[in-house]
C-alpha positions as CSV (number, residue, x, y, z in Angstrom):
1,M,0.0,0.0,0.0
2,D,2.9,2.4,0.8
3,A,4.2,1.8,-2.7
4,F,0.9,2.8,-4.2
5,L,0.6,6.0,-2.0
6,K,4.2,7.0,-3.0
7,G,3.4,6.7,-6.6
8,T,5.7,3.7,-7.2
9,K,4.2,0.7,-9.1
10,R,4.5,-2.8,-7.7
11,K,3.7,-6.0,-9.4
12,P,0.7,-7.9,-8.2
13,S,1.7,-11.2,-6.6
14,T,-0.2,-14.5,-7.0
15,T,-0.9,-14.6,-3.2
16,V,-2.7,-11.4,-2.0
17,S,-2.8,-10.4,1.6
18,L,-5.5,-8.0,2.2
19,P,-6.1,-5.9,5.3
20,S,-9.3,-5.9,7.4
21,E,-12.2,-4.2,5.3
22,D,-14.5,-3.3,8.1
23,D,-13.4,0.3,8.6
24,E,-11.9,1.0,5.1
25,S,-13.4,3.7,2.9
26,T,-14.4,3.0,-0.7
27,D,-11.5,5.2,-1.8
28,L,-9.0,3.1,0.1
29,K,-10.5,-0.1,-1.3
30,L,-10.3,1.2,-4.8
31,A,-6.7,2.2,-4.2
32,I,-5.9,-1.4,-3.1
33,L,-7.7,-2.9,-6.1
34,S,-5.9,-0.4,-8.4
35,S,-2.5,-1.4,-7.1
36,L,-3.4,-5.1,-7.7
37,H,-5.1,-4.6,-11.1
38,S,-3.3,-1.6,-12.6
39,A,-4.5,-2.2,-16.1
40,T,-8.2,-2.1,-15.1
41,S,-10.1,1.2,-15.2
42,Q,-11.5,2.8,-12.0
43,E,-15.0,2.3,-13.2
44,V,-14.6,-1.4,-13.6
45,L,-12.9,-1.6,-10.2
46,L,-15.8,0.2,-8.6
47,E,-18.4,-2.0,-10.3
48,A,-16.5,-5.1,-9.2
49,L,-16.5,-3.8,-5.6
50,L,-20.2,-3.0,-5.7
51,A,-21.0,-6.4,-7.1
52,H,-19.2,-8.1,-4.2
53,D,-20.7,-5.9,-1.4
54,G,-17.5,-4.0,-0.8
55,S,-15.2,-7.0,-0.4
56,V,-11.8,-6.3,-1.8
57,E,-10.8,-9.9,-1.7
58,A,-13.9,-11.2,-3.7
59,A,-13.6,-8.3,-6.1
60,S,-9.9,-8.9,-6.7
61,T,-10.6,-12.6,-7.3
62,S,-13.3,-11.9,-9.9
63,L,-11.1,-9.3,-11.6
64,A,-8.2,-11.8,-11.8
65,G,-10.6,-14.1,-13.7
66,V,-11.7,-11.2,-16.0
67,G,-8.3,-9.6,-16.3
68,S,-7.7,-6.6,-18.5
69,T,-10.0,-8.0,-21.2
70,Y,-13.2,-7.4,-19.3
71,P,-15.6,-6.1,-22.0
72,V,-16.1,-2.5,-21.2
73,K,-18.5,-1.1,-23.8
74,Q,-17.5,2.2,-25.2
75,R,-20.0,4.4,-27.1
76,K,-19.5,7.9,-28.5
77,G,-20.3,10.6,-26.0
78,V,-20.8,8.1,-23.1
79,S,-18.1,7.1,-20.6
80,S,-17.7,4.3,-18.1
81,L,-20.1,1.8,-19.5
82,Q,-20.3,-1.9,-18.9
83,T,-22.3,-4.7,-20.5
84,S,-23.3,-6.8,-17.4
85,L,-22.6,-7.0,-13.8
86,R,-22.9,-10.7,-14.0
87,S,-19.4,-10.8,-15.3
88,F,-18.3,-10.2,-11.8
89,I,-20.4,-12.9,-10.2
90,S,-19.2,-16.4,-9.8
91,K,-22.7,-17.9,-10.0
92,P,-25.0,-16.5,-12.6
93,L,-28.2,-14.8,-11.6
94,A,-31.2,-17.1,-11.6
95,R,-33.8,-16.2,-14.2
96,E,-36.4,-17.7,-12.0
97,R,-35.3,-16.8,-8.5
98,P,-37.7,-17.4,-5.6
99,A,-40.0,-14.5,-5.1
100,S,-39.4,-14.7,-1.3
101,A,-35.7,-14.0,-1.8
102,K,-34.2,-10.8,-0.3
103,K,-34.3,-7.8,-2.6
104,P,-31.0,-6.9,-4.2
105,R,-29.0,-4.2,-2.6
106,L,-29.1,-1.0,-4.6
107,L,-25.7,-0.7,-6.5
108,S,-25.9,3.0,-7.4
109,K,-24.0,5.4,-5.1
110,K,-24.5,9.1,-4.2
111,G,-23.1,11.4,-6.9
112,A,-22.5,8.5,-9.3
113,T,-24.3,7.0,-12.4
114,L,-24.4,3.3,-12.8
115,H,-24.8,2.3,-16.5
116,L,-26.7,-0.9,-17.2
117,F,-27.2,-2.7,-20.5
118,D,-28.0,-6.3,-19.8
119,P,-31.8,-7.0,-19.5
120,E,-31.2,-9.2,-16.4
121,D,-29.3,-6.5,-14.6
122,I,-31.9,-3.9,-15.5
123,S,-34.7,-6.2,-14.2
124,E,-32.7,-7.0,-11.1
125,H,-31.7,-3.5,-10.1
126,T,-34.4,-1.1,-11.4
127,P,-38.2,-1.0,-11.5
128,C,-38.1,-1.7,-15.3
129,S,-37.6,-4.6,-17.7
130,I,-36.4,-4.1,-21.3
131,I,-36.9,-6.1,-24.5
132,H,-34.3,-5.3,-27.2
133,N,-35.2,-5.7,-30.9
134,F,-38.8,-5.8,-29.9
135,L,-40.5,-5.5,-33.4
136,P,-39.5,-7.0,-36.7
137,P,-37.1,-4.5,-38.3
138,D,-39.4,-3.5,-41.1
139,E,-42.3,-2.9,-38.8
140,A,-40.2,-0.8,-36.4
141,N,-39.0,1.3,-39.3
142,D,-42.5,1.7,-40.7
143,L,-43.7,3.0,-37.3
144,L,-40.7,5.2,-36.9
145,R,-41.4,6.9,-40.4
146,E,-45.0,7.3,-39.6
147,M,-44.2,9.0,-36.2
148,L,-41.6,11.2,-37.7
149,D,-44.1,12.6,-40.2
150,E,-46.6,13.1,-37.3
151,S,-43.9,14.8,-35.1
152,S,-43.4,17.6,-37.6
153,S,-46.6,19.1,-36.2
154,F,-46.1,18.1,-32.5
155,E,-46.4,20.9,-30.0
156,K,-44.5,22.0,-26.9
157,I,-46.6,22.1,-23.7
158,T,-46.7,25.4,-21.9
159,F,-47.0,25.4,-18.1
160,K,-46.0,27.3,-15.0
161,L,-43.0,26.3,-13.0
162,F,-42.0,28.3,-9.8
163,D,-44.1,31.3,-11.0
164,N,-42.4,31.3,-14.4
165,V,-44.1,30.4,-17.6
166,V,-42.0,27.7,-19.4
167,Q,-42.3,25.3,-22.3
168,S,-41.5,21.6,-22.3
169,P,-38.1,20.9,-23.8
170,H,-39.4,18.5,-26.3
171,T,-42.6,18.1,-28.4
172,S,-45.5,15.6,-28.0
173,S,-49.0,14.6,-28.9
174,F,-51.7,12.4,-27.5
175,Y,-53.5,9.5,-29.4
176,V,-56.7,7.8,-28.7
177,G,-58.9,5.3,-30.7
178,T,-62.2,7.0,-31.6
179,Q,-63.7,10.4,-32.3
180,A,-65.8,10.0,-29.1
181,E,-62.5,9.6,-27.1
182,I,-61.0,12.6,-28.8
183,D,-64.0,14.8,-27.8
184,S,-63.8,13.4,-24.2
185,Q,-60.2,14.1,-24.0
186,K,-60.6,17.7,-25.1
187,H,-63.5,18.5,-22.8
188,D,-63.4,16.2,-19.8
189,Y,-59.7,15.5,-19.0
190,F,-57.3,17.9,-17.4
191,Y,-53.5,17.5,-17.2
192,N,-51.7,19.6,-14.6
193,G,-54.7,21.8,-14.3
194,A,-55.2,22.4,-18.1
195,R,-56.7,20.7,-21.1
196,L,-54.6,19.2,-23.9
197,T,-55.2,20.8,-27.2
198,D,-53.4,18.3,-29.5
199,I,-55.5,15.1,-29.4
200,R,-55.2,12.8,-32.4
201,H,-56.8,9.7,-33.7
202,I,-54.6,6.6,-33.4
203,T,-52.5,6.0,-36.6
204,P,-52.4,2.7,-38.6
205,Q,-49.0,1.8,-37.4
206,L,-49.7,2.7,-33.8
207,S,-52.8,0.5,-33.9
208,R,-50.9,-2.3,-35.6
209,V,-48.2,-2.4,-32.9
210,R,-50.6,-2.0,-29.9
211,P,-51.5,-5.8,-29.6
212,R,-47.8,-6.7,-29.6
213,V,-47.1,-4.2,-26.8
214,E,-50.1,-5.4,-24.8
215,E,-49.0,-9.1,-25.0
216,A,-45.4,-8.3,-24.1
217,V,-46.2,-6.0,-21.2
218,N,-48.6,-8.5,-19.6
219,R,-46.1,-11.2,-19.9
220,E,-43.4,-9.0,-18.3
221,I,-45.9,-8.1,-15.4
222,Q,-46.5,-11.7,-14.6
223,N,-42.9,-12.5,-14.7
224,R,-42.1,-9.6,-12.4
225,I,-44.8,-10.7,-9.9
226,R,-43.5,-14.3,-10.0
227,T,-39.8,-13.6,-9.6
228,R,-39.4,-10.2,-7.9
229,Y,-42.3,-9.4,-5.6
230,P,-42.5,-10.9,-2.1
231,G,-44.4,-14.2,-2.0
232,G,-44.9,-14.1,-5.7
233,E,-47.9,-11.8,-5.1
234,K,-48.8,-8.6,-6.8
235,L,-48.2,-5.3,-4.9
236,R,-51.0,-3.8,-2.9
237,Y,-53.1,-1.4,-5.1
238,Q,-51.8,-3.2,-8.2
239,S,-54.6,-4.2,-10.6
240,P,-55.0,-8.0,-10.9
241,G,-56.6,-7.5,-14.4
242,L,-54.9,-7.6,-17.8
243,W,-53.1,-4.4,-18.8
244,S,-55.0,-3.1,-21.8
245,P,-53.5,0.1,-23.4
246,N,-56.2,2.5,-24.7
247,C,-54.1,5.6,-25.5
248,A,-50.6,6.6,-26.3
249,M,-48.5,9.7,-25.5
250,V,-45.9,10.2,-28.3
251,N,-42.8,12.4,-27.5
252,C,-40.2,13.6,-30.0
253,Y,-36.6,14.5,-28.8
254,D,-35.0,16.4,-31.6
255,G,-31.2,16.6,-30.9
256,P,-29.0,15.8,-28.0
257,Q,-30.1,18.6,-25.8
258,Q,-33.9,18.0,-25.8
259,N,-34.7,16.2,-22.6
260,V,-37.1,15.9,-19.7
261,G,-36.1,16.3,-16.1
262,Y,-36.7,13.9,-13.2
263,H,-40.4,13.3,-12.6
264,S,-43.0,10.6,-11.9
265,D,-45.8,10.2,-14.4
266,Q,-49.2,11.5,-13.4
267,L,-51.5,8.8,-11.9
268,T,-54.7,10.7,-12.1
269,Y,-56.4,8.5,-14.8
270,L,-54.1,5.5,-14.5
271,G,-54.8,4.8,-10.8
272,P,-52.2,3.6,-8.3
273,R,-49.3,1.2,-9.1
274,A,-49.6,2.0,-12.9
275,V,-47.7,0.1,-15.5
276,I,-46.6,1.8,-18.7
277,G,-45.1,0.3,-21.9
278,S,-42.5,2.6,-23.5
279,L,-41.3,2.0,-27.0
280,S,-38.2,3.8,-28.2
281,L,-37.4,4.4,-31.9
282,G,-34.6,6.3,-33.6
283,V,-31.5,7.5,-31.9
284,T,-30.3,5.9,-28.6
285,R,-30.8,8.1,-25.5
286,E,-30.2,7.6,-21.8
287,F,-33.2,6.8,-19.6
288,R,-32.2,7.4,-16.0
289,V,-33.9,6.4,-12.7
290,R,-33.3,7.1,-9.1
291,R,-35.2,6.2,-5.9
292,A,-37.5,8.8,-4.3
293,V,-35.7,9.0,-0.9
294,P,-37.9,10.6,1.8
295,K,-36.6,12.9,4.5
296,D,-37.5,12.4,8.3
297,S,-39.0,15.9,8.9
298,D,-39.4,19.4,7.6
299,N,-36.2,20.3,9.4
300,D,-34.2,17.4,8.0
301,E,-31.3,18.9,5.9
302,T,-30.4,15.5,4.5
303,D,-33.1,15.6,1.9
304,D,-31.0,15.0,-1.2
305,P,-32.5,13.9,-4.6
306,D,-29.2,12.2,-5.5
307,A,-28.8,10.5,-2.1
308,E,-28.6,7.1,-3.8
309,G,-27.2,8.1,-7.1
310,Q,-28.8,7.2,-10.4
311,I,-29.0,4.3,-12.8
312,S,-28.8,4.8,-16.6
313,I,-30.6,2.5,-19.0
314,H,-29.7,3.0,-22.6
315,L,-32.7,2.8,-24.9
316,P,-31.7,1.9,-28.5
317,H,-33.9,1.8,-31.5
318,N,-36.7,-0.7,-31.3
319,S,-36.5,-1.4,-27.6
320,L,-39.6,-1.8,-25.3
321,L,-39.1,-0.6,-21.7
322,V,-41.7,-1.8,-19.2
323,M,-42.1,0.6,-16.2
324,H,-43.5,-1.7,-13.5
325,A,-45.9,-1.1,-10.7
326,E,-43.3,0.2,-8.3
327,M,-42.0,2.9,-10.6
328,Q,-44.3,5.8,-10.3
329,E,-44.6,5.7,-6.5
330,E,-41.1,4.8,-5.5
331,W,-38.8,6.1,-8.2
332,K,-38.3,9.1,-10.5
333,H,-37.1,9.0,-14.1
334,C,-35.8,11.3,-16.8
335,I,-34.3,11.6,-20.3
336,A,-30.8,13.1,-19.8
337,P,-29.4,15.6,-22.2
338,A,-26.4,14.3,-24.2
339,Q,-23.2,15.9,-25.3
340,T,-23.3,14.0,-28.6
341,I,-25.5,11.3,-30.1
342,E,-25.0,8.8,-32.9
343,P,-27.4,9.7,-35.8
344,H,-30.0,7.1,-36.8
345,P,-30.0,6.3,-40.6
346,I,-33.8,7.1,-40.7
347,A,-34.4,9.4,-37.8
348,G,-31.3,11.5,-37.9
349,N,-30.9,13.1,-34.5
350,R,-34.5,12.5,-33.4
351,R,-35.8,10.0,-30.9
352,I,-39.5,9.0,-30.9
353,N,-40.9,7.6,-27.6
354,I,-44.3,6.0,-27.5
355,T,-45.8,5.4,-24.1
356,Y,-48.8,3.1,-24.2
357,R,-51.0,3.6,-21.2
358,D,-54.1,2.0,-19.7
359,Y,-56.6,4.6,-18.6
360,K,-58.9,3.1,-16.1
361,R,-62.7,3.3,-16.5
362,G,-63.1,4.1,-12.8
363,F,-60.8,7.1,-12.9
364,H,-62.7,9.0,-15.6
365,P,-62.8,12.6,-14.5
366,K,-66.6,12.3,-14.1
367,Y,-65.9,10.5,-10.9
368,T,-62.6,11.7,-9.5
369,P,-62.6,14.5,-6.9
370,R,-62.9,18.1,-8.0
371,C,-61.2,21.0,-6.3
372,K,-62.6,24.3,-5.4
373,C,-61.6,25.5,-8.9
374,S,-64.2,23.1,-10.3
375,I,-61.6,21.1,-12.3
376,P,-60.6,17.5,-11.7
377,A,-58.0,17.2,-8.9
378,V,-54.6,15.4,-9.6
379,L,-53.7,12.1,-8.0
380,R,-50.3,12.2,-6.4
381,V,-48.2,10.2,-3.9
382,V,-46.1,11.2,-0.8
383,Q,-42.5,10.8,-1.8
384,K,-40.5,13.5,0.1
385,K,-41.5,12.8,3.7
386,R,-41.1,9.6,5.7
387,D,-44.4,10.2,7.5
388,N,-47.1,9.0,5.1
389,Y,-44.5,7.9,2.5
390,G,-46.3,6.1,-0.3
391,K,-49.7,7.4,0.6
392,H,-51.8,8.7,-2.3
393,F,-53.7,12.0,-2.2
394,W,-55.7,14.3,-4.4
395,M,-54.9,18.0,-4.7
396,C,-55.5,21.1,-6.9
397,Y,-53.0,21.7,-9.8
398,A,-54.6,24.8,-11.3
399,G,-51.5,26.8,-10.3
400,N,-49.5,25.1,-13.0
401,V,-51.6,27.0,-15.6
402,P,-50.3,30.4,-16.5
403,G,-52.5,33.1,-14.9
404,K,-54.1,30.8,-12.3
405,E,-53.4,30.0,-8.7
406,N,-53.8,26.7,-6.7
407,C,-56.7,26.5,-4.3
408,S,-56.3,24.8,-1.0
409,F,-58.0,21.5,-2.0
410,F,-56.5,18.3,-0.5
411,Q,-58.0,14.9,0.0
412,W,-56.4,11.5,1.0
413,A,-57.1,8.9,-1.6
414,D,-58.8,5.7,-0.7
415,F,-58.5,2.4,-2.7
416,D,-59.2,-1.3,-2.1
417,D,-56.3,-3.8,-2.4
418,D,-56.8,-4.0,-6.2
419,G,-56.4,-0.2,-6.7
420,N,-60.1,0.5,-7.2
421,P,-61.2,3.9,-6.0
422,S,-63.7,4.1,-3.1
423,W,-66.6,5.6,-5.1
424,D,-69.3,3.4,-6.4
425,Q,-67.7,1.0,-9.0
426,S,-71.1,-0.3,-10.3
427,R,-72.1,3.3,-11.1
428,C,-68.8,3.8,-13.0
429,K,-69.3,0.6,-15.0
430,K,-72.8,1.5,-15.9
431,T,-72.3,5.1,-17.0
432,A,-68.8,5.3,-18.3
433,P,-68.6,5.4,-22.1
434,D,-67.4,2.4,-23.9
435,G,-63.7,2.5,-24.9
436,N,-63.2,5.4,-22.5
437,T,-59.6,6.5,-22.3
């Protein structure tokens, strides 16, 4: 160790004597590993250390097997990427692990970004699963071309943020199945306190792909329940029924700087524990997730949105990402800006993102609470405070509209174990329009 601190290089021996690890810092452990594996990058050393719960000896043993040829994947404009954490593990991850098994320890660290590519790693360490090369190539390209044509007339959404009127940093449009649904969206539904103006009829390619997405997402949901959730049971408030997408939000990110910041998707018409199927087309962009870490009290100064770091999932052309039932309540996600991107042969610098959603009949704005402003309230969940963490509530969002202010409306939400709202379900089923979105 002295030789490392003095800057002199020593040759790693075949027999390694490692000091006690109980009180050592991560920096010290990395220094030890660096002295033993001088040809290996700091990023790979850190990932090996994380994969072995901080054990220098176990990490060193795995690195000795991997050597300097460990496949670190390099892409233009992105640093410190790796293909799979399983390269560091002596026993491969079980594809059908018992659902009662202990949840995996979060591998991301404060102030750092962990890049994951392997679908097993993504499923194991994030609230998502991913399917690469989801559609037949020709079908994916046909959908991409159709959406590129559509996106030429997409709009930016205007809203108020901290008393400033701003526009979304990307363009979007909303698609539904029938003219009746278009009329309902324009007159009944509110988003962040305002109505959407750009509502469109579902296109031929969007309609063609929808059954494929529905089948794949339902398969991923059941696999997640069976292999990841305690006891092999669905989460509380998660719907036991089939996920059936009846609308789609389509976003266009034109160039590396168009992005969307960390957020959770609105649950108002999806209900609690919502699942979303997100199809990416065109250029590859980074989709980042991080846990919503609550603070203990209003005076707690440790509230840090980056307290547990972030995990980056790279979304290439023709990949389907499933955001599972724990995503919107317990995590936040974003599309990060990039310094550079590799142009796509059809899309150029553009990324098309299609998020298929299942709007619940029982959450039609005819039935959801209305605030004192006489507009439908927004369904949210407590994420910032440990008290009531994970509890859902309804509140006014009129203040997000330029020229308007929030009223004081607040109401705790009440659901049964399957996520159905407390109001009369038989009335909803009887009077809600067919195909309601």
